[in-house]
N, C-alpha and C positions, 0 to 999 in steps of 0.2 A: 483602559482606552487602547485601542488598537495601534500597534507599532508597525510602520512600514519599513521596508528595506531601503526605498529609494526616497530621496527628496528632490525638489526640483533643482536645487543646487547640485546634486551629485549626478542627476541627469545632464545638467549643463556642462559639468566638468568631465564627464566620461569621454575618454579618448580610445579610439579603435585603431587597430593596427591596418595598414594598408596591404593589399595583396595584388598580386598581378591582374586578376580578373575580379577585383572587388567592387563594392557598390560605389556610385557617385557619391562623393563626400559631400557636395552641396545638397543633394537630395536628402541624404542622412540627416544633415544639419537642420534643413528646413522641417523635416519631420520631427525630429527631436524638440525643435522650437514649439511646435503645435503641442507635443506631449507635455512639455514643461508648463505650457499655459493652462492646459486642461488640469494638470495635476495641482498647480497653484490654486485654481478655482475650486477643485474639489477639496483641497485641505481647508481653504476658507469656509466653504460650506459646512464641512464636518465641524469645525471649531464653532462656527455660528449655531449650528443646531445642538451641539454640547451644552453651550452657554444657556440656550432657551430651555433645553431639557433640565438643566440644573435649577434655572430660576423657577421653572414650574413645580419642580419637586419641592422647593422651599416654601411656595405659597400654600397656605391653608386651602382645602377643598371647599368650594361654596356649599353652604349649607342649604338644601333644598326644603322648601316648605311642604308640609304633608298635603296631599291631595284633597280637595274639597269636593263634596257631591255636587253633581251637575245641577241638580234640583233639590229644593228643600224637602224633607221627608214629610209626605202627606198624612194628615191625621184621619183617623177613622170617619170622621164627619165628612171630610173632603172626598174619601172613597166612596161613601154612600151616596154622596150627591152626584159624583161622576157616574156611578152605576145607574142612578135614576135617570140622568139626563141621557145615558145611552139607551136605557129601556124605552124612553120617550121617543128617541129618534128611530129606533128599531120597530117598536110596535104601535107608534102613534100616542095620542093623548090617553088611550084607554090603558087605565093602570089597574082596575079590579077585575074580577072574573066577568066573563063574557056571559051574556044572557042568552 
């Protein structure tokens, strides 16, 4: 698991020294409040995803059934019948040698 240097509480408790030409303390506090909220959301999401990941790793993988052929295998008789029907469709009813 990834360790971070900051926590939401550490950000909240951080104190800054004031200087003569420093930043507005109110603006910094407002910005840090937004950072804290985002940081807490991110930490919760990471925790949720880690739990989900752990539970998925514990579950056995679903067993898939072997693929079935789309159509049953045709027998030799079926193939001959199809060829005969195709010949009739292409050449007409004439099956024997032409005279």
